[in-house]
TIDRENLUM-968658 format. One record per residue (C-alpha): residue number from 1; residue in one letter; chain; x, y, z. Coordinates in pm, 1 decimal, decimal comma. Layout:
residues N
@nr = NUM | rest = a | kette = A | xx = X | yy = Y | zz = Z
...
***
This chain:
residues 230
@nr = 1 | rest = x | kette = A | xx = 13,6 | yy = 12,8 | zz = -4,9
@nr = 2 | rest = x | kette = A | xx = 143,8 | yy = 323,3 | zz = -110,7
@nr = 3 | rest = x | kette = A | xx = 156,3 | yy = 645,7 | zz = 105,9
@nr = 4 | rest = x | kette = A | xx = -13,7 | yy = 964,9 | zz = -30,9
@nr = 5 | rest = x | kette = A | xx = 292,8 | yy = 1128,7 | zz = -175,7
@nr = 6 | rest = x | kette = A | xx = 643,0 | yy = 1063,0 | zz = -192,5
@nr = 7 | rest = x | kette = A | xx = 936,3 | yy = 1322,3 | zz = -301,8
@nr = 8 | rest = x | kette = A | xx = 1241,5 | yy = 1201,2 | zz = -444,9
@nr = 9 | rest = x | kette = A | xx = 1563,5 | yy = 1456,8 | zz = -485,4
@nr = 10 | rest = x | kette = A | xx = 1901,1 | yy = 1440,7 | zz = -647,4
@nr = 11 | rest = x | kette = A | xx = 2185,4 | yy = 1669,3 | zz = -548,2
@nr = 12 | rest = x | kette = A | xx = 2453,3 | yy = 1722,6 | zz = -798,3
@nr = 13 | rest = x | kette = A | xx = 2778,2 | yy = 1689,7 | zz = -570,0
@nr = 14 | rest = x | kette = A | xx = 3045,5 | yy = 1707,2 | zz = -825,3
@nr = 15 | rest = x | kette = A | xx = 3281,1 | yy = 1965,7 | zz = -733,8
@nr = 16 | rest = x | kette = A | xx = 3550,8 | yy = 2138,3 | zz = -948,0
@nr = 17 | rest = x | kette = A | xx = 3910,9 | yy = 1989,8 | zz = -935,1
@nr = 18 | rest = x | kette = A | xx = 4074,3 | yy = 2296,7 | zz = -957,6
@nr = 19 | rest = x | kette = A | xx = 4345,0 | yy = 2315,9 | zz = -677,1
@nr = 20 | rest = x | kette = A | xx = 4196,0 | yy = 2492,3 | zz = -353,4
@nr = 21 | rest = x | kette = A | xx = 3862,7 | yy = 2535,3 | zz = -504,1
@nr = 22 | rest = x | kette = A | xx = 3601,4 | yy = 2334,5 | zz = -316,6
@nr = 23 | rest = x | kette = A | xx = 3335,5 | yy = 2606,4 | zz = -250,4
@nr = 24 | rest = x | kette = A | xx = 2969,4 | yy = 2558,4 | zz = -337,1
@nr = 25 | rest = x | kette = A | xx = 3022,2 | yy = 2806,1 | zz = -618,7
@nr = 26 | rest = x | kette = A | xx = 3283,8 | yy = 2596,5 | zz = -771,2
@nr = 27 | rest = x | kette = A | xx = 3033,0 | yy = 2315,5 | zz = -845,4
@nr = 28 | rest = x | kette = A | xx = 2985,4 | yy = 2229,6 | zz = -1199,8
@nr = 29 | rest = x | kette = A | xx = 2638,1 | yy = 2320,3 | zz = -1292,2
@nr = 30 | rest = x | kette = A | xx = 2392,3 | yy = 2054,7 | zz = -1453,1
@nr = 31 | rest = x | kette = A | xx = 2360,8 | yy = 2158,5 | zz = -1829,9
@nr = 32 | rest = x | kette = A | xx = 1986,8 | yy = 2173,6 | zz = -1939,5
@nr = 33 | rest = x | kette = A | xx = 2004,0 | yy = 1843,4 | zz = -2102,1
@nr = 34 | rest = x | kette = A | xx = 2177,4 | yy = 1676,6 | zz = -1802,1
@nr = 35 | rest = x | kette = A | xx = 1871,3 | yy = 1800,5 | zz = -1606,8
@nr = 36 | rest = x | kette = A | xx = 1637,0 | yy = 1673,5 | zz = -1853,7
@nr = 37 | rest = x | kette = A | xx = 1796,7 | yy = 1318,2 | zz = -1850,5
@nr = 38 | rest = x | kette = A | xx = 1850,8 | yy = 1281,4 | zz = -1478,0
@nr = 39 | rest = x | kette = A | xx = 1469,0 | yy = 1410,1 | zz = -1449,7
@nr = 40 | rest = x | kette = A | xx = 1354,5 | yy = 1144,3 | zz = -1678,9
@nr = 41 | rest = x | kette = A | xx = 1539,8 | yy = 852,4 | zz = -1485,6
@nr = 42 | rest = x | kette = A | xx = 1438,4 | yy = 981,1 | zz = -1152,9
@nr = 43 | rest = x | kette = A | xx = 1070,7 | yy = 971,9 | zz = -1278,1
@nr = 44 | rest = x | kette = A | xx = 1079,9 | yy = 630,5 | zz = -1416,8
@nr = 45 | rest = x | kette = A | xx = 1242,3 | yy = 510,3 | zz = -1082,0
@nr = 46 | rest = x | kette = A | xx = 1002,4 | yy = 673,2 | zz = -864,6
@nr = 47 | rest = x | kette = A | xx = 701,9 | yy = 587,5 | zz = -1063,1
@nr = 48 | rest = x | kette = A | xx = 778,5 | yy = 211,0 | zz = -1028,8
@nr = 49 | rest = x | kette = A | xx = 882,4 | yy = 274,6 | zz = -669,8
@nr = 50 | rest = x | kette = A | xx = 564,5 | yy = 457,1 | zz = -551,5
@nr = 51 | rest = x | kette = A | xx = 295,1 | yy = 336,0 | zz = -796,4
@nr = 52 | rest = x | kette = A | xx = 445,4 | yy = -16,1 | zz = -869,0
@nr = 53 | rest = x | kette = A | xx = 411,7 | yy = 42,3 | zz = -1234,8
@nr = 54 | rest = x | kette = A | xx = 635,3 | yy = 124,0 | zz = -1537,1
@nr = 55 | rest = x | kette = A | xx = 627,8 | yy = 456,3 | zz = -1626,1
@nr = 56 | rest = x | kette = A | xx = 474,4 | yy = 506,9 | zz = -1988,4
@nr = 57 | rest = x | kette = A | xx = 609,0 | yy = 829,7 | zz = -2182,3
@nr = 58 | rest = x | kette = A | xx = 347,3 | yy = 823,9 | zz = -2412,0
@nr = 59 | rest = x | kette = A | xx = 67,0 | yy = 885,1 | zz = -2143,7
@nr = 60 | rest = x | kette = A | xx = 225,8 | yy = 1225,8 | zz = -2047,0
@nr = 61 | rest = x | kette = A | xx = -23,1 | yy = 1505,0 | zz = -2174,3
@nr = 62 | rest = x | kette = A | xx = -8,1 | yy = 1872,6 | zz = -2125,1
@nr = 63 | rest = x | kette = A | xx = -274,1 | yy = 2089,5 | zz = -1972,4
@nr = 64 | rest = x | kette = A | xx = -399,0 | yy = 2423,4 | zz = -2102,2
@nr = 65 | rest = x | kette = A | xx = -148,8 | yy = 2584,6 | zz = -1906,5
@nr = 66 | rest = x | kette = A | xx = 126,5 | yy = 2357,7 | zz = -2006,0
@nr = 67 | rest = x | kette = A | xx = 157,0 | yy = 2146,5 | zz = -1692,6
@nr = 68 | rest = x | kette = A | xx = 237,8 | yy = 1766,6 | zz = -1756,9
@nr = 69 | rest = x | kette = A | xx = -11,3 | yy = 1539,0 | zz = -1635,8
@nr = 70 | rest = x | kette = A | xx = -26,9 | yy = 1159,1 | zz = -1654,3
@nr = 71 | rest = x | kette = A | xx = -310,7 | yy = 995,1 | zz = -1819,6
@nr = 72 | rest = x | kette = A | xx = -423,6 | yy = 746,8 | zz = -1566,0
@nr = 73 | rest = x | kette = A | xx = -664,2 | yy = 831,4 | zz = -1298,3
@nr = 74 | rest = x | kette = A | xx = -513,2 | yy = 890,6 | zz = -948,1
@nr = 75 | rest = x | kette = A | xx = -147,9 | yy = 890,6 | zz = -1097,1
@nr = 76 | rest = x | kette = A | xx = -11,9 | yy = 1248,4 | zz = -1037,5
@nr = 77 | rest = x | kette = A | xx = 373,8 | yy = 1374,8 | zz = -1091,2
@nr = 78 | rest = x | kette = A | xx = 547,9 | yy = 1691,9 | zz = -1101,9
@nr = 79 | rest = x | kette = A | xx = 927,9 | yy = 1773,8 | zz = -1150,7
@nr = 80 | rest = x | kette = A | xx = 1151,9 | yy = 2060,3 | zz = -1063,2
@nr = 81 | rest = x | kette = A | xx = 1519,8 | yy = 2125,9 | zz = -1117,9
@nr = 82 | rest = x | kette = A | xx = 1805,8 | yy = 2384,0 | zz = -1070,8
@nr = 83 | rest = x | kette = A | xx = 2141,2 | yy = 2422,0 | zz = -1158,3
@nr = 84 | rest = x | kette = A | xx = 2262,1 | yy = 2169,4 | zz = -880,6
@nr = 85 | rest = x | kette = A | xx = 1931,9 | yy = 1981,9 | zz = -801,6
@nr = 86 | rest = x | kette = A | xx = 1624,1 | yy = 1787,0 | zz = -918,5
@nr = 87 | rest = x | kette = A | xx = 1320,2 | yy = 1687,0 | zz = -735,3
@nr = 88 | rest = x | kette = A | xx = 1006,4 | yy = 1466,4 | zz = -836,7
@nr = 89 | rest = x | kette = A | xx = 705,2 | yy = 1426,3 | zz = -648,3
@nr = 90 | rest = x | kette = A | xx = 446,4 | yy = 1153,7 | zz = -697,8
@nr = 91 | rest = x | kette = A | xx = 95,2 | yy = 1150,9 | zz = -548,5
@nr = 92 | rest = x | kette = A | xx = -241,1 | yy = 1015,4 | zz = -552,8
@nr = 93 | rest = x | kette = A | xx = -376,3 | yy = 1372,8 | zz = -566,9
@nr = 94 | rest = x | kette = A | xx = -270,6 | yy = 1686,1 | zz = -770,8
@nr = 95 | rest = x | kette = A | xx = 92,1 | yy = 1795,8 | zz = -673,7
@nr = 96 | rest = x | kette = A | xx = 339,7 | yy = 2057,4 | zz = -727,4
@nr = 97 | rest = x | kette = A | xx = 706,0 | yy = 2054,1 | zz = -640,5
@nr = 98 | rest = x | kette = A | xx = 995,5 | yy = 2334,1 | zz = -638,0
@nr = 99 | rest = x | kette = A | xx = 1362,2 | yy = 2290,9 | zz = -552,4
@nr = 100 | rest = x | kette = A | xx = 1594,5 | yy = 2610,9 | zz = -543,3
@nr = 101 | rest = x | kette = A | xx = 1963,9 | yy = 2642,3 | zz = -454,7
@nr = 102 | rest = x | kette = A | xx = 2109,2 | yy = 2888,9 | zz = -237,1
@nr = 103 | rest = x | kette = A | xx = 2196,1 | yy = 3205,6 | zz = -414,5
@nr = 104 | rest = x | kette = A | xx = 2208,9 | yy = 3571,6 | zz = -333,0
@nr = 105 | rest = x | kette = A | xx = 1883,1 | yy = 3762,7 | zz = -313,1
@nr = 106 | rest = x | kette = A | xx = 1810,3 | yy = 4127,5 | zz = -342,0
@nr = 107 | rest = x | kette = A | xx = 1571,2 | yy = 4298,2 | zz = -92,0
@nr = 108 | rest = x | kette = A | xx = 1378,3 | yy = 4442,8 | zz = -379,0
@nr = 109 | rest = x | kette = A | xx = 1300,9 | yy = 4092,5 | zz = -484,6
@nr = 110 | rest = x | kette = A | xx = 1120,9 | yy = 4042,9 | zz = -142,2
@nr = 111 | rest = x | kette = A | xx = 942,9 | yy = 4354,6 | zz = -175,1
@nr = 112 | rest = x | kette = A | xx = 782,3 | yy = 4261,2 | zz = -482,1
@nr = 113 | rest = x | kette = A | xx = 694,2 | yy = 3902,4 | zz = -420,9
@nr = 114 | rest = x | kette = A | xx = 610,2 | yy = 3873,4 | zz = -24,3
@nr = 115 | rest = x | kette = A | xx = 325,2 | yy = 4025,0 | zz = 182,7
@nr = 116 | rest = x | kette = A | xx = 352,6 | yy = 4189,0 | zz = 496,8
@nr = 117 | rest = x | kette = A | xx = 365,8 | yy = 3871,4 | zz = 737,3
@nr = 118 | rest = x | kette = A | xx = 607,1 | yy = 3695,1 | zz = 495,3
@nr = 119 | rest = x | kette = A | xx = 832,0 | yy = 4011,8 | zz = 499,1
@nr = 120 | rest = x | kette = A | xx = 826,0 | yy = 3992,6 | zz = 888,4
@nr = 121 | rest = x | kette = A | xx = 921,7 | yy = 3628,6 | zz = 876,7
@nr = 122 | rest = x | kette = A | xx = 1232,3 | yy = 3700,0 | zz = 655,8
@nr = 123 | rest = x | kette = A | xx = 1338,7 | yy = 3969,8 | zz = 923,0
@nr = 124 | rest = x | kette = A | xx = 1454,8 | yy = 4325,1 | zz = 874,8
@nr = 125 | rest = x | kette = A | xx = 1606,1 | yy = 4403,5 | zz = 555,8
@nr = 126 | rest = x | kette = A | xx = 1902,8 | yy = 4630,6 | zz = 557,7
@nr = 127 | rest = x | kette = A | xx = 2102,7 | yy = 4715,9 | zz = 228,3
@nr = 128 | rest = x | kette = A | xx = 2057,7 | yy = 4571,5 | zz = -104,3
@nr = 129 | rest = x | kette = A | xx = 2127,2 | yy = 4203,1 | zz = -22,2
@nr = 130 | rest = x | kette = A | xx = 1962,0 | yy = 3949,5 | zz = 221,4
@nr = 131 | rest = x | kette = A | xx = 2167,8 | yy = 3782,0 | zz = 487,1
@nr = 132 | rest = x | kette = A | xx = 2225,8 | yy = 3428,5 | zz = 495,6
@nr = 133 | rest = x | kette = A | xx = 1960,1 | yy = 3334,8 | zz = 724,4
@nr = 134 | rest = x | kette = A | xx = 1712,2 | yy = 3567,1 | zz = 561,1
@nr = 135 | rest = x | kette = A | xx = 1791,4 | yy = 3398,9 | zz = 224,3
@nr = 136 | rest = x | kette = A | xx = 1690,0 | yy = 3037,5 | zz = 389,0
@nr = 137 | rest = x | kette = A | xx = 1375,5 | yy = 3203,4 | zz = 501,2
@nr = 138 | rest = x | kette = A | xx = 1313,0 | yy = 3374,8 | zz = 160,4
@nr = 139 | rest = x | kette = A | xx = 1349,5 | yy = 3027,8 | zz = -49,1
@nr = 140 | rest = x | kette = A | xx = 1142,0 | yy = 2839,5 | zz = 206,8
@nr = 141 | rest = x | kette = A | xx = 847,1 | yy = 3092,3 | zz = 105,6
@nr = 142 | rest = x | kette = A | xx = 951,3 | yy = 3117,6 | zz = -258,2
@nr = 143 | rest = x | kette = A | xx = 937,6 | yy = 2739,5 | zz = -308,2
@nr = 144 | rest = x | kette = A | xx = 617,9 | yy = 2712,7 | zz = -140,0
@nr = 145 | rest = x | kette = A | xx = 461,6 | yy = 2970,6 | zz = -379,3
@nr = 146 | rest = x | kette = A | xx = 608,2 | yy = 2793,0 | zz = -670,7
@nr = 147 | rest = x | kette = A | xx = 486,3 | yy = 2445,8 | zz = -577,9
@nr = 148 | rest = x | kette = A | xx = 122,7 | yy = 2594,1 | zz = -519,3
@nr = 149 | rest = x | kette = A | xx = 101,2 | yy = 2749,3 | zz = -868,6
@nr = 150 | rest = x | kette = A | xx = 261,1 | yy = 2422,0 | zz = -1013,2
@nr = 151 | rest = x | kette = A | xx = -17,1 | yy = 2221,0 | zz = -848,0
@nr = 152 | rest = x | kette = A | xx = -287,0 | yy = 2429,5 | zz = -970,7
@nr = 153 | rest = x | kette = A | xx = -137,1 | yy = 2434,2 | zz = -1324,4
@nr = 154 | rest = x | kette = A | xx = -166,4 | yy = 2810,6 | zz = -1341,4
@nr = 155 | rest = x | kette = A | xx = 201,4 | yy = 2890,6 | zz = -1341,7
@nr = 156 | rest = x | kette = A | xx = 301,5 | yy = 3270,3 | zz = -1342,5
@nr = 157 | rest = x | kette = A | xx = -29,6 | yy = 3368,8 | zz = -1425,0
@nr = 158 | rest = x | kette = A | xx = -115,8 | yy = 3386,1 | zz = -1033,6
@nr = 159 | rest = x | kette = A | xx = 71,8 | yy = 3687,8 | zz = -864,7
@nr = 160 | rest = x | kette = A | xx = 307,4 | yy = 3568,0 | zz = -605,3
@nr = 161 | rest = x | kette = A | xx = 204,0 | yy = 3839,0 | zz = -367,1
@nr = 162 | rest = x | kette = A | xx = -156,9 | yy = 3674,4 | zz = -360,6
@nr = 163 | rest = x | kette = A | xx = -2,9 | yy = 3328,1 | zz = -284,6
@nr = 164 | rest = x | kette = A | xx = 105,1 | yy = 3368,0 | zz = 73,2
@nr = 165 | rest = x | kette = A | xx = 213,9 | yy = 3126,3 | zz = 360,1
@nr = 166 | rest = x | kette = A | xx = 280,8 | yy = 3126,9 | zz = 723,1
@nr = 167 | rest = x | kette = A | xx = 541,8 | yy = 2923,9 | zz = 874,4
@nr = 168 | rest = x | kette = A | xx = 496,7 | yy = 2783,4 | zz = 1238,8
@nr = 169 | rest = x | kette = A | xx = 684,9 | yy = 2976,5 | zz = 1527,2
@nr = 170 | rest = x | kette = A | xx = 926,3 | yy = 3135,9 | zz = 1249,0
@nr = 171 | rest = x | kette = A | xx = 1113,9 | yy = 2825,7 | zz = 1210,8
@nr = 172 | rest = x | kette = A | xx = 1362,3 | yy = 2779,6 | zz = 949,8
@nr = 173 | rest = x | kette = A | xx = 1501,3 | yy = 2455,5 | zz = 807,5
@nr = 174 | rest = x | kette = A | xx = 1865,1 | yy = 2454,0 | zz = 723,6
@nr = 175 | rest = x | kette = A | xx = 1901,9 | yy = 2064,8 | zz = 676,5
@nr = 176 | rest = x | kette = A | xx = 2008,3 | yy = 1968,6 | zz = 1038,4
@nr = 177 | rest = x | kette = A | xx = 1676,0 | yy = 1841,0 | zz = 1147,5
@nr = 178 | rest = x | kette = A | xx = 1622,9 | yy = 1465,4 | zz = 1126,8
@nr = 179 | rest = x | kette = A | xx = 1384,4 | yy = 1391,3 | zz = 866,1
@nr = 180 | rest = x | kette = A | xx = 1156,6 | yy = 1667,5 | zz = 994,6
@nr = 181 | rest = x | kette = A | xx = 900,1 | yy = 1815,5 | zz = 760,4
@nr = 182 | rest = x | kette = A | xx = 766,7 | yy = 2180,0 | zz = 812,3
@nr = 183 | rest = x | kette = A | xx = 426,7 | yy = 2232,2 | zz = 723,4
@nr = 184 | rest = x | kette = A | xx = 306,2 | yy = 2580,3 | zz = 628,2
@nr = 185 | rest = x | kette = A | xx = -38,4 | yy = 2742,7 | zz = 659,2
@nr = 186 | rest = x | kette = A | xx = -196,1 | yy = 2855,6 | zz = 322,6
@nr = 187 | rest = x | kette = A | xx = -298,7 | yy = 3219,0 | zz = 303,9
@nr = 188 | rest = x | kette = A | xx = -377,2 | yy = 3206,8 | zz = -77,8
@nr = 189 | rest = x | kette = A | xx = -580,6 | yy = 3519,3 | zz = -159,3
@nr = 190 | rest = x | kette = A | xx = -779,9 | yy = 3349,2 | zz = -439,0
@nr = 191 | rest = x | kette = A | xx = -724,4 | yy = 2972,3 | zz = -367,2
@nr = 192 | rest = x | kette = A | xx = -794,9 | yy = 2717,3 | zz = -671,0
@nr = 193 | rest = x | kette = A | xx = -1104,2 | yy = 2567,5 | zz = -513,4
@nr = 194 | rest = x | kette = A | xx = -1016,2 | yy = 2299,0 | zz = -288,7
@nr = 195 | rest = x | kette = A | xx = -805,1 | yy = 2247,2 | zz = 30,6
@nr = 196 | rest = x | kette = A | xx = -425,0 | yy = 2203,8 | zz = -13,1
@nr = 197 | rest = x | kette = A | xx = -148,6 | yy = 2119,4 | zz = 200,7
@nr = 198 | rest = x | kette = A | xx = 188,9 | yy = 2255,5 | zz = 168,9
@nr = 199 | rest = x | kette = A | xx = 529,7 | yy = 2179,7 | zz = 334,6
@nr = 200 | rest = x | kette = A | xx = 918,5 | yy = 2243,2 | zz = 336,6
@nr = 201 | rest = x | kette = A | xx = 1182,1 | yy = 1938,4 | zz = 356,4
@nr = 202 | rest = x | kette = A | xx = 1521,5 | yy = 1956,1 | zz = 523,1
@nr = 203 | rest = x | kette = A | xx = 1772,6 | yy = 1933,0 | zz = 230,9
@nr = 204 | rest = x | kette = A | xx = 2103,1 | yy = 2093,9 | zz = 327,6
@nr = 205 | rest = x | kette = A | xx = 2187,6 | yy = 2392,7 | zz = 102,6
@nr = 206 | rest = x | kette = A | xx = 1880,8 | yy = 2387,4 | zz = -82,2
@nr = 207 | rest = x | kette = A | xx = 1496,7 | yy = 2476,9 | zz = -36,1
@nr = 208 | rest = x | kette = A | xx = 1244,1 | yy = 2200,6 | zz = -131,3
@nr = 209 | rest = x | kette = A | xx = 879,8 | yy = 2227,5 | zz = -123,6
@nr = 210 | rest = x | kette = A | xx = 546,9 | yy = 2075,4 | zz = -215,2
@nr = 211 | rest = x | kette = A | xx = 186,3 | yy = 2137,2 | zz = -231,4
@nr = 212 | rest = x | kette = A | xx = -76,8 | yy = 1866,8 | zz = -252,9
@nr = 213 | rest = x | kette = A | xx = -438,2 | yy = 1920,6 | zz = -357,8
@nr = 214 | rest = x | kette = A | xx = -550,9 | yy = 1770,8 | zz = -31,1
@nr = 215 | rest = x | kette = A | xx = -892,9 | yy = 1791,6 | zz = 139,7
@nr = 216 | rest = x | kette = A | xx = -873,7 | yy = 1490,7 | zz = 395,2
@nr = 217 | rest = x | kette = A | xx = -963,9 | yy = 1518,3 | zz = 755,7
@nr = 218 | rest = x | kette = A | xx = -596,4 | yy = 1414,6 | zz = 845,1
@nr = 219 | rest = x | kette = A | xx = -263,7 | yy = 1522,4 | zz = 718,0
@nr = 220 | rest = x | kette = A | xx = -145,3 | yy = 1321,1 | zz = 413,2
@nr = 221 | rest = x | kette = A | xx = 128,4 | yy = 1066,3 | zz = 482,1
@nr = 222 | rest = x | kette = A | xx = 440,2 | yy = 1201,9 | zz = 298,9
@nr = 223 | rest = x | kette = A | xx = 778,3 | yy = 1038,2 | zz = 231,0
@nr = 224 | rest = x | kette = A | xx = 1089,0 | yy = 1201,8 | zz = 102,5
@nr = 225 | rest = x | kette = A | xx = 1441,8 | yy = 1003,6 | zz = -7,3
@nr = 226 | rest = x | kette = A | xx = 1734,5 | yy = 1128,3 | zz = -181,2
@nr = 227 | rest = x | kette = A | xx = 1829,8 | yy = 953,4 | zz = -492,8
@nr = 228 | rest = x | kette = A | xx = 2204,6 | yy = 836,5 | zz = -517,5
@nr = 229 | rest = x | kette = A | xx = 2237,2 | yy = 657,6 | zz = -836,3
@nr = 230 | rest = x | kette = A | xx = 2101,0 | yy = 792,1 | zz = -1158,3
***
């Protein structure tokens, strides 16, 4: 018997061999083709692992907004990738996933994409750039927003300032928590017509979030695992 949702993620750990250069910025980025190839391999593995069935590419269709869907009832998936990471979410209900690596963020970006409560969660902004802890808080919120619009299939047609979240007690996941999932309260101005559940996963150096189209009385059972061999 499967759980309600499972998230699979891959982190590209190859580091440049230049002498003395082992910083995160020295990691070689995944090319667009590599991201596509690895995403496909993860999806094929995850589909069999979660549903117990072979993934059939000819059953992948596109909704009007461009979201890929699987033409079998009760089989939902979503994929996200960035320059150093890839994530796939499989579920029995509509799902959206987003993964983002750490990078510098301007305070102006926060002002354009967050409401007052989210800005307060991120903390006082001084100068042009966010501080390190503020960046973690920002990307928790950013990936939650992105996962929501991907779940609905609306994409960037939904303004991010109308898709807002509250995180419990101002907590920030930095990857040190042991398998802990941080749930977020949805404050979407114009929800998509049914209940949803959103959460952030503890992945060191990254922000990874999903949103499920979920209207059950209990929380969904969600698993997540790192994919090593692709």
